[in-house]
N, C-alpha and C positions, 0 to 999 in steps of 0.2 A: 537449708543449703549452707548453713554456717560451717558445716564440716569442711567445705571447700576452702574457706578462709583459713581454718586450722591447718589443713593439709598444706596449703600454699606457704604459710609462715614457717612450717617445719621443714618443707622441702623446696626452699626458694630456688636453689640451683636447678633442680629438676624442672620446676615451673618455667624458669627462664629458658632452659634448653628446649622445652616443648613450645614455648612462645617463638623462639628463634626458628624452629622447624616449621611452625605454622606460617611465619612470615615468609620463609623461603618457598613453602608450598603455595602460598597465596601469590607471590611474585611470579612463580612458574605458571600457575593457573591463569593469572591475569594476562601474561604474555601469550598464552595459547588460546585465549578466548577468540572466537571468530568475531570479526568486526563488520558490522552492518549498520544501515541507517535505522531499520525497523525490526521488531521481533519477527522471527521466522514463523509466519502464520499461513497455514494452508486454508484457503477459502473453501467452504463446503459447496463447491460448484464443479460441475462437469460440463465440458463443451464438446458437442459432436460436430465435426467438420466433414461435410459430405461433398465430394467432387464427382459430378455427373456430366462429363463432357458432351457438349452439343444440346443440352436441355435448356429450354426457356424457363423463366421463373415459375410460370403456371404449371409446366410439366414436372419440374423437380418438386414443386409443392404437392402436387397430386400423387405422383408416383413414389416419392421418398418421404418428404417431410411429414405429410399428414399421417401416413402409415406408422411412422416411428412415434409421432406424438401420441397417437391413440394408444399404442402399447406402453409408452413410457409413463403415461398417467397412472398406471397401476403400481408403480414403484412405491414402496412404503416410505412415507416421510417426505416425499418430494413437495417443496413449497411452491415452486413457480417454474413454468416451462415457457421459454421465449424462443421464437424461431424467426429466421430471416432467410427467404429464398430468393436467390439472384440467378442470373444466367450462368449456367455451368456449375454452380455450387450453392450450398446452403449451410447454415449453422443452427444448431439447437442448443440452448443453454439451460441446464437443469440446476436449480438452487435447492439446497438441503439445509436442515438445522445444523448448528455447529457440533452437535453431539453425534452426528451420523458418521459411521465408518465408511470413508470414501473408497477403501479397498473393496468392501462388500458391494457398495453402490456401483462401482465401476464394473465389477464382475457381473452384476445383474444387468447393467446396460449392454455389455458385450453379448450376453446371452440373448437379450431381446433383439439386438441387431441380427444375430445369426438366425433367429426364429422368424424374423419379419421377411415377407416376400418382397424383395427389392430387385431392381434391374441388375443384371450381372456386372455391368461396367461401372456401377456406382461404387466409389471407394470411400470408406468411412474411417475416421480416426477419432479417438476419445482422448481429451486432454484435461488436465487439472490447472487451476489457477492459484498462484501464491505470490507473495511479495517478490520472491526470488525469480519469478518468471519474466520480470521486466528487464530489458537490456541494461547492462552496466556500462556499456561503451558504445559510442558511435565515432569511428575513426576514419578520416579521409586519408587515402594513400596515394602517393605520387612517385613515379619512377625517376631515378637519378640517371641522367644521360640517356643512352639507348637501351637500357635494361628492359627485358620483357617481363614486366612486373606481374602480368596475369599468370604467366607460367610459373614464376617464382612463388606467387601466392598459392596457386593450386597444388604445386608439387612439393613445396617445402614448408611455407609459413603456416598455412591453415592446418595441415596434418600435424605439425608440431604443436600448435595451440590446442588442438583437440585431445592431445595427450595430457594436458594439464589436469590434475585431479580437481574435480568440481566444475569443470567446464561442461555446459549443456550443449551449446551450439555456437559455431562461428560461421556466419553467413556474410558473403561479399557481394555487393551490388555493383553493376557497371561493367561486368564481364562481357566480352564479345564472344560470339559463337561462330566457328568456321563451319559453313554448310556447303555441301555439294548440291547445287541447284540444277535440276533437270527441267528446262523450260520447253514445253511441248508446243509445236505449231498446231493450233486448234484446227485449222482448215485441213492440213495434211493428215492429222489424226482422224478427223471425221471421214475423210476420203478412204482411209484404211479401215474404217469401222471400229476404231479403238477409243476407249475411254481411259481416263487416268486410273481408274480402279483396275481395269484389265492390264494396263502397263505395269502397275505396282505388283499385281499378282504374278505376272510372267517374269518380272525381275526377281522376285522372291523365290520363284521356282528354281532359279539358278543357284540359290543358296540352300543346298540340300546336304543333310548329314544325319543318317539314320542307321541304327543297327539292323543287320540282315541275317541274324542267326549265327551259327558257328560251324566249324569243321573239326574232326579229330585227326590230328597228325601225330602218329606214334604215341597214342594215349594222352596227347596234350591237346586241350580244348583251345582252339584259336578263334576268337570272335571276328565276325565280318562286319564292316561298316561301309555303306555306300554313300559317297559324298560328291557334291559338285559345288565349286566355289568360283566367285568372281574376285580375282585378286589384284587386277590392275585396271586402270581406267579404260584402257583400250578394249578390254573384254566387255566392259559395261556398254561401251558405244556400239559394239558389234552384236549385241543380243538381238536375235531375230524375233519379231513380234507378229502374231497372227490373231485376227479378230475371231472371237467365238460367236459373237452375235451376227456377224456377216461373213460366213465361211467362204463366200466367193471373192471377198476382197483379197488383194495380193499381200503377201508377207513383206514386211519392211524391217530394216535395221533401226535400232533406237536412234542412232546418229542421223538417219535420214529425215526423221520427223521432230527431232529435239536438239537443243543446244545444251551441252553439259559444261558447267563452270563452277569454280569455287567462289563463294561470296561470304561477306562478313555481316552478321546480324547482331544488333545490340538491343535486346528487349527492354533494357532499363538504363536510364541515363542518370549519372550522379556527378555532382559538382561541389566544390568547396570554394567559396568566395569567387565565383564565376570561372574557376579553373577546373577542367575535367579531372576526375579522380575516380578511384575505386572507394566504395563506402563499406566499411566493415562494422557489423553489429555483433556484439558478444553477449550471450546470455549464460548465466551460471545455473548450477543445480540448486535445488531449494535450500539445502543445508550448508552450502559452501560459503567460504569466507570471501566476501566481495573485495575487500582491500588487498588481500593476499593474491587473489586471482588477477586483479587489475595490475598489480606489480609484475606478475609473471608474464602477462600478455605484453606489457610495454618492454620488458626485458628481452623477449623474443624479437620484437620489432627493432629494438636498439642493436641487436646482433647484426642486422642487415642494413645499418645506417649508411653504408657505402653504396647500397643498391636502391634504397628507397627513402622517401621523406614522408612524415605523417603529421597530421593536425587533428587534434581532438575536438570534436564538435559537442559531444555530450559525454560527461564523465561522472557517473554516480559515485565512484570511489572518492573523487576529490571532494564532493559534497559531504560524503560520509565522514571523511577525515576532518573536514572543517567543523562539522557539527560535533564530532567526538572531541576534537581539541577544544572547542568552545565550552562544552560541558565539563571537561577535565579542568580547564582553566577556572571556570566559575565554581567548581567543586573545591579547588585548592584555595581560591579566594575566600570561599565560604568557611573553610577550615581555619584560615588565617583570621578572619573576622571573629569566628567563634572563640579562638584562642585569646584574642585581644579582649573580648567581652569577659572571659573567665579571669584574665590577668587583672582587669580593672577592679573586679570584685575581691579576688583573693589577695591581690597586691603582694604576691609571692611567686617568683619565677619558677621555683622548683615545684610548688603545688600546681601551678598551671601546666607544666610539662607532664606531670603525673595524670592530671585530669584529661588532657587531650591525647594521651597515649592510646586511648581506646579508638580514636579515629582510624589510624592506619591499620591497627590490628583487626578491627571489626570489618572494614571494607575488604581487606585482603582475605580474611577467612570467608566472607560472603562470596568472594571470587572463586574460591575452591568449590563451593556448593554450585555456583552457576556453571562452572566448568564440568562438574559431574553430571549436571542436568542437561548439558549441551545447549545452554542458553547463551546467545551471542551478546557481545558488547555493543549495545545500540542506544538510541536516544532515551529509551525507557529504562534500561538497567542503569545507564549513567545518570539519568535524571533521578532515579531512586537513590543512587549513591550520593548525589549532590544534596538531595533533600534530607538524607539520613545523617549527613555530616554533623548538623547541629543537634540532632536528637541522640546520637550515640554517646555524646559526652555527658548527657544528663545524669546517668547513674553514677559515673565516675565523679562528677562534680559533687553530688550529694554525699558520696562516701568520703572523699578527701576533705570536704568542708566539715563534715561531722568529726572525722579523726582530728583535723587541725584544731577545731573548736575544743574538743575534749582534752587534747594534749596540753593546750594552753591553760586550761582550767585546772587540770590535775597537777599534783606535785611529784608524781611518780616518774614522770618523763615518758619516753616512747618505749612501751613494753608490748610484748605479744598479746598479753591479756587485755590491755587497753585498746589495742587495735581491733582485737576480736569483738570486744564489747561495743566499740564504736560502730563497727560494721554490722553487728547483729542488731543494734538499735534501729538502724534504718533498713535492715534487710527486707522486712515485710513490705515496707513502703516501695522500695525500688523494684522488688520482684513483682508485686501486684501492678505497679504502674507500667512496667515493661510488658507484662502479659496482656494488660488492657490495650496497649499500643499495638500488640501483635494480633489480638483477636478481632480487632475492628476490620482487618483485611479478609477474614474468613468469609463474610457474606458476599465478597466479590464473586463467589461461586454462583450466587443467585442472579448475577448480571450476565445475561446471555449474549450471544452474538459476538460481533467483532470487538465491542467494548471490553467485555470480560477477558477475551483472549489477549487483547492489546495491552491491558494494564496488569495482566498476571505477572510478567517478568518484573515490572516496577514494584509490585507488592512483595514478591518473593525476595527481591534485593533488600528491601527495607526490613523484612522479617528476619532474614539471616543476619543482617547487621545489628539489629536491636538485641537479638538473643545472644550474639557474641559479646556485645557491649556489656550485657548483664554479667556474663561469666568473667569478663576482664575486670569489672568493677569490684568483684568480691574475691578475686585471686591475685591479679598482678598489681592492682592499685594498692592494696594493703602492704604488699612486699616493698613496693617502691617507697611508700610512706615511711616504712620502718627504716630503710637505709638512707633516706633523704633528709629526715628531720632529726639530726643528732642534737641540734640546739634549736629550741623553739621559743619565739618571743613570748613575753608575758601576755596574759589575756587582756584584751582591750576593753575599755568601758563601752557602754552602749553608745553607738554613733548617733549623729543627728538624724539619720534616716530612720533608725529604729525608734527614736523618741517621737519623731513626727508621726510615724505609723501607729505608735501606741495611743497618741491623742486621737487619731482618726478612728481607730477601732473602738475606743471607748465612746466617742461621740456617736458612732454608728450603732453600737449596741443599745444606746439610750434612745435611738430614733429609728427603730427597725422599719416602721411603716414608711418613713420618708425614703430610706435607702431602697426598699423594695419597689416603692412607687416610682422613684426616679429611674430605676433599672428597667422597669416595664415600659415606662414612657420612652426611654432611649431605644428600647427594642422595637417598639411600634413605629417610632420615627425612622429608624434605619430601614424598616420593612417598606417604607414608602419609596425607597430608592430602587427597589427591584424592577418596577415597570420601565424605568429609564435605562437599565443596564442592557436589556435585550437578551435573547436566548439563542444560542448557537451550539452546534455539536462540538466542533473544534474550531478555534479562531482561524480566520483566513490568514495565510502566510504568503507573502509576496515572493514569487519565484522570478529569477533573472534569466530563465531559459523559457523561450516561447516556442510553441508549435503552431505553424501556419499551414493551411491546406487550401489548395485551389482545385475544385472539382468541376470539370467541363462536362457538357452533355455526353451521355453514355457512349455514343458512336464516334467520339472524337479520336483521331489517330494520335500515335505517340509523337510524330513529328509536329503536329499542330499544338499539342500540349507543351512540347519543348519550346516552340516558338514563343508562346505566350509566357511561359515560365522565365525565359531569358529577359523579357521586359520587366517582370516583377523583380528578378534578381538584381538587375541594374538599378532599380529603385532602392533596393536594400543596400546596394553598394554605396549609394549617395549618403545613406544614413551612417555608414561607417566614417565617412569624411567629417561628419559633424559630431562624432563621438557618441552615437546613440547605440549602434549595433557593433559588437566586436567581431563576430564570425557568423557566417551563414553556410549551413550544409543543406544542399538541395537534392531531392530524389524525384525524378520524373518517371512515372510508370513503376515506381517502387511500391513496397507493401504499404497498404493502408494501416494507419496507426491503431484503428479499432478492431478491424476484422482480420488483419494479417494477410489479406488477399491483394495480389498485384493488379493494379488498374492502369491501363495506358492513358486514361482520360484524367488522371489525378497527379498533382505535384505536391510533395510534402517538403516542409522546411523546418530545420532546427535553427532558431535565432538566439544567439548568446548576447545578452545586453550588457552595457556598461553599468557599473554600480550606481552611478548618479541618476539613472533613468527612473522616473515614476511610472511604474508598469501600467497601471489602469489607464492613465491619460495617454500613454504611448500606444497602447493597443487600439484605442479608438481612432487615434490619428493614423495608425498604420493600416487599419481596415479601410478607412476612407481612401487612402492612396492606392491600396490594392484594388478596390472597387473601380476607381477611376481608370485603371489600366485594363483589368480583366473584363469588366462588364461592357466596356467599349468594344472589345473584340468579340466577346461571347455573352450576350445579354442573359442567357439562361444559366450561366455558370453559378456555382455556389462557392463561397469562400469563408474562411474563419480563422481567427487568431486567438489563442488562449495560452495560459501558463501551463508549462509541462507539469504533469502530476508526478509526485515523488513515488507514487505507487503505495502510499501509506494507507491508513484506515480511511474509509469514506468520510469526507467532511460533512456529509448530509446537509450541505448548504445549497440544496437544489430544490426546485419545485417542478413537478411533472404533471402534465395534463394528458390523460389517456382518452382517446376517442375510439369508439367501436362501431362498426357497421359492415354489412355485407355489400352495400352499395359503394363501390370504390370511388365513383365520381363525387358523391356527396362527402365521402370521407376525406378526399383530397381537398375539397373546397373548405370544409370545416377546419382541417389542419392548417391550411393557409391563413384563414381568418384568425385562428388562435395565435399562430406564429407572429402575424402582424401586430396583434394586440400586445403580445409580450415584448416585442421590440420597442414599443412606445413607453414601457415602464422604465423609469430611470434607475431603479435599484435592482434591475436584472441584467445579466451579461451572459455571453456565450449561449445564445438561443440556438437550439438545434431542433430540426424536424426530421424524424426518421422516415416519414412517408415519401416514397420515391417519386421521381419525375416520370413522365411518360416518354416513350420512345417509339418511333415508327417501326412497324414490323410488316413484313410481307408474308402472307399466308398462302400456301399452295395446298388447296383442298382437292384431294385426288378423287376422281370418279371411279369407284371400285369396279362397276359393271364394265366400263369401257376397257380398263386395264386388264381385267380378267380375260376378255375376249381376245386380246392381243398377246396374252401370255407375259404381261409386264408386271413386275412386282413393285410395291411401294418403295422398297429399298433401292430399286434400280433408279427410280426418279430421284430419291434422296441422294444417291451417289452421283448422278449426273449434275444435279444442281450444286452439290458440294464441290465437285471438280472445278466448276467455273467461278466459284466465289472464294475458295480458300485452298491453300496448298495441301497436298496429301503427303503424309510422312511415310516413307518406305521403311525407315529404321536406320540402323547403323551398319555401314559396310567398311571393311578394312581393305583399302585400296592403296597400292604402292607403299604398303607398310604403315599407313596412317589410318586411324579410325575416323570416319566421317559420318555426320548426320545427313541423310539424303532426303531432300524435299522434291516433290513433283508438282508442277503447276503449268497451267496454260499460259501462252504468251499474252492472251487478252483475258482480263477478268470481267465478269458480268458486273456492271456498275449501276444499273437502273432496272426498274420493273419492266420497262419496254424491252431491254436486252434479254431479260429473263424469259419473257414471253416468246422470244424468237428461238429458244433452245429446241433441239430435236432429240427424241429418245429412240434408240435402236431397238427394233423388235425383229422377230423371225420373218415378218412380212416386209421389213425395210424400215427406214426412218419415219418417225411419226412426230408431228409438232406437239410440244408439251401442252399447248392450249386446248388440244383435242382430248387430253387425258385428265386435265385438272383445271380448276378455277383459280386464278391468281388475283389477289387483291391486297391493297395496302391498308393497314389499320394502325391504331395507336394502342400500345399496351404499357402497363407499369413495369418498370425495370426491376422491381423487387416486391415481395409480399411479406409483410411483418405480422407475426401472430403472438399473442400472449395467452397462455393456457388454452390454446386451440382456437381462439377468436381473433379474426383479422382486426388489427388496431393501428392507430397512428399515435406516436408519443412525441409531444412537444416539450422539450426540457430547457431549463435555464438555471444558471448559477446565480444565487442571490448575493448581490453586492452590498450586504448589510450584516450587522451583528445581531439583528433581531429577526432570526429566521422564521419564527412561528408567525409573527404578525404579518410579515411580507407574504408568506405562503398563503395565509388565510385571505388576505386582500386580493391576491392574484386569482385564486380559485373562485372567490366570490365575483370578481370582475369578469371572469370568463363566463360565469353563469348568467350574469345580468347584461353585459355589454357586448358580447360576441354573438354574431349570427351563426347558429349551429342548426343545420337541417334536422327535420323531425326524426328521420330514421338513423340519426347518429346519437349514440349514448355517450355520456360524459362522466369522467371520473378524475378527481384531483387528488394529488398526494405528493410524495417526495420525501426528502430528508426530514422535514418537520415532524412527520408521523413517527419516524424511527427515533428522532431526538426526544420526543415526548415519552415514548416507550422506555428509552434508556434512562431518562431522568426519573421516571416512575420506579424502575428497577433499582436505581441507585438510592432513591428515597427509602424504598423497602429495605435495602441493604443497611442503611443508616439506622433504621428502627431495630433491625436484628442485631446490629453492632452494639447499640445501646443496651439491648437485652443481655448480650454476652458480657458486656462490661459490668452490668449490674450483678450477673451471676458470679463473675470472677471476684468482685469485691465482697459479695455475700459470703463466699467461701473463705476469703482472706480475713474479713473482720468478724464474721459470725453473727452479725446483727443486721436486721432487716432495714433499720432506719438509716444507718451510716451510709450505705450506697446511695440512698436518695439524696442525702446531704451533698455527697460528692458530685452526683449527676446534676445537681442544681446549677453547677458552674457551666454546664453545656448550654443552658437555655439562652445565655447571652453571647454565645460565640458569634452569631450572625451580625451583631452590632459592628464589630471591627472588620469582619470579612466583607460585608456589603459596602461599608464606608471605603475600605481599601480598594475594592473593585471600582467603585464610583470615581474615586480620585484618579485611579490609573486608567479609567475608561476601558476596562476589561468587561466583556459580556459574561453572563452565566453560561458555563460550558461544562463538558464532561470533566475536564481537568479541575475546574472549580469544585464540582461535586466530589471528586476524589479527595481534594484538599479538605473539604468539610468532613468527609469520612475519617481522614487522618486526624483531624482536630479532636474527634471524639476520644481518641486514645491519648493525644498529647495533652489536652486541657485537663483531663481527669488526673494526669500525673501530678500536677501541681496541687490539686485538691487532696489527692491521696497523701502526699508528703505532709500537708498541713493537718489533715484529720488524723493521720497516724500519730503525730506528735500530741495532738489533743487527747487521744485515747491513752497514750503513755502517761501523760500528766495526771489524768483522772484515775487510772487503774493502778499505776505504780507509785505515784506521789500523792495520791488522794487529794488533789487540788479541787476546789470548787469549779464549776463550769466556766464562770466568767474569768476567773484567774487563769484557768487552763487555756482558754481561748487566747488571752492576751499574751501569755508566755509562749505558746506554740507559734503564734503569729510573729513575734519578735525573733524567735529562734530560727524559724524556717523562712523568714523574710529573705535572707541573703541567698540560700540555695534555690528558692523559687524564682527570684529575680535572675539569678545566674543562669539557670537552665533555660528560662524563657528567652532571655537576651542572647544566649549562645545559639539557640535555635533560630531566632529572628535574624541575628547577625549572619549566620551561615546561609540564610535564604536570600539575603539582600542582593548578591550578584545575580541570582536567577530572576528575581523580581524586576531588576533594572535592565535585563538583557534585551537587546534588539536583534540578536544574531539569529540567522536561519537555523531551523531544526530544534529550537528550544522553546517555542511558543507554548507547547503542551505543558512544560514545566513552569512557565511564567505565571499563568493563571493560578496554578496550584500554589506557587510560592506566595503570591499576593494574598490569597485566601488565608493561608496559614499564618502569615505575618500579622494581618489585620485581626483575625480571630484570636490568635494567641495573645496579642497585645491587650485587647479589650477584656478577654476572659481572665488573664493574669491579674489585671488591676481589680476586676470584680471578685475574683477568687479570694484575694486577700481581705476584702471587705465583706462581700456578700456571704461567703461560706460560713464565717463565724456568726453572722446574723441568722442565717438559716439553721445553723447548728443549735443555737440557743432557742430558736422557735420550736424545734423538734423536741427539745428537752425543757419546754417552757415551765412546767410545774416544778420540776426539780430545781431549775435555776432561780425561779421566783422564791422558792422555799429557802434556798441558800442565801440569797440576797436579803431576805427578811430577817433570817437568824443572825446575819452579820451585823 
């Protein structure tokens, strides 16, 4: 690659122009990168949402869920099938390996749905899950003055937002619905022999519009359409109704037996800080720019600032900008610290500027690659840039230091030949060291699942930056050196540092056994720190946004839920007064955070906390106060408070207990016992039990023989009962120029089993009491059925409030086995994030072994000798000393980010050893020095560049290691690992590598020393 240096020196202007164009291209690409919190990863999951109106959990499970599950099991590659069947709806979640083509899988699922014999009225949708599927906004909206905000939102604002490129959906809660209510007098309707179903049918018969052929008029075909319409309210009132079941009953007008009026219905209640509001949730498409979309959404709202006011309860864009700004700031601080480290060693301002020019160039060029690959600017790519800052100056440092040293020693001054020779002298060292730093990331392909996908953008950012820095160091750096150093100070004598190092290396070479023994002892000692560190997937990061949920018994009305919610919200409001809670967004009857289904018995809250609040303590205190309010009113209620998930990679900081049984009573008892046990554990939080509560149900068991004799169908009984218990929807009618949703109901609703038994059914022989046709009884049934891979199960989950995930998981699982009463026909299975963490650590360990093998192969090709790579790799053995000590001091657990840091160190640490060993080889091959003399000279010559590169990397990572900011904890563990490992390995490289080198060439060294 020395031809690049020659080309650059001969065509300096062209190289500068190309560099300028790359800088412009990099700035353009950087400005166009999508900004998001996390890499855009599509989870290999498909979710089927089934809506089956009127079906009980048992019915929807038997008629829909089970049939689909049986057929879906046959899909190639499906890992897990989990289903939940509720009243009216069910969900089926399919999980696949990350290598699966979701397009193909989705097509297969859709084909299976078409081929499965399902009820006609069952509606099924298939959805995917990605980081982008989570809402980016929750905004509360208020009208200014007497403005009709609902109309404004429906007609103008929401349609305008839906036009924003990248918007997936804009939904607004809290809307009211204008309904035309037809309230039928039940006694008058019964006297006329009319049911609600008959009234609905006869009203719809007045809405007629059908083609009736055509006629020929002078060779022109004129179509004929027969129609009948109800266009004004008066026409609706005057519809004449006649009973089909009781032909002798007199005909009546609708207005004679019913009252028709316009009413307002509000199926969902939303508030912000106790003030009624509309609640807007915005989701983006998977590959859209979160920050850009957020800005456009707010810009639209600001256009209507004279008509509305808004408050933001949840804003992911703000968190993204905060995390991005933090990482940019720490990256810039890292660049500054690295520059200072270089300046301290070079003690020349111009040389320092030349050395650090690779930082902006490398990062901007890497931005071009990221832009072309459609990778967003997120905490992983920015973390990669922040980590790369210290490493990209290494090659430039070695080049400029070597040029600087050679120029001061030579009398010819700064010439092209001298610059070329100086660059060529260390070209092999910097090329092989950069390649080794790059190849260590290749084995990440062996790390499957979310970890491999999540860290891929991080690895690519560093790879692009390092390869660019190599090109910069052998092209631009030599040119800048040529034009910057017209006058070069005389060569300095050996400094005190070099003299001290010479004494240390001579002493060490005389006492190889002592050095190796001390190194091994230190390594063993540091290994003793591992059990005290703990193991976790990704360190817990405290969130200042909480999600609280209150779930009342399944049959609870919206009004009752709202009544209790108001008491809870008033308690939250008192927390505002003492500066603990900033804002509260409440949704009553709104969508459930997990299933997306609206439940009138549930209230959800977003709680934004003040910065000073200690979240873990506050959650415990808040739960107690909520329990004091809610359980007093509804003892069977469930409630919970937890930190809002960022939608990032699974933390795997959870433990799951799965219980299986076909005996639902025993399964419920076992689940309750396990839940109570887990609540007693101090290092567990957010305990959840997916096994549902029981709910009273009334079963009407039809006697088929009796109904057949009377000519009554089961559907007739169903219709009669439905008429008295819930409104009948006629549909939409355009009356007086306005479209109305029309509901039909009796003036008296059946409210008890006794009233239900008093119902009569019309037959050809006259009215018949329902009790003569069916047995009516009250039972208790479960409100949902949960299944995993086709087996009914209960899952009790908890988040582990500790950094030692593995030991806590094992203790909890063992405790459930030994200390919890589980019925005999209930089988037990423990697991959770600990299993996935161990698997990921194993994969990363394998990746490290492969990385070491690739590094060996790279060095074997570079140096052409089998022994030299082993000498260089010896520096890796003692990397854990500093890394483990650093983690212990910083109280950081072993995590995936730490493992990635250790993987990086394989490339970084070997760089220093390569620079040293390359010089030793030059001394022996080109200058014919004895081994001992070659070792000492190489050590003194390469001491400064080795220390400079190491300290530049360490200095650049200090801001990341010291950070406490949200969104940077993934980088923090990595930074501490690299700083500690690089510090210990650098010091050991300078002493241990010469010792190992002489041992590998023991016979020749001994012969040379004897002859001397």
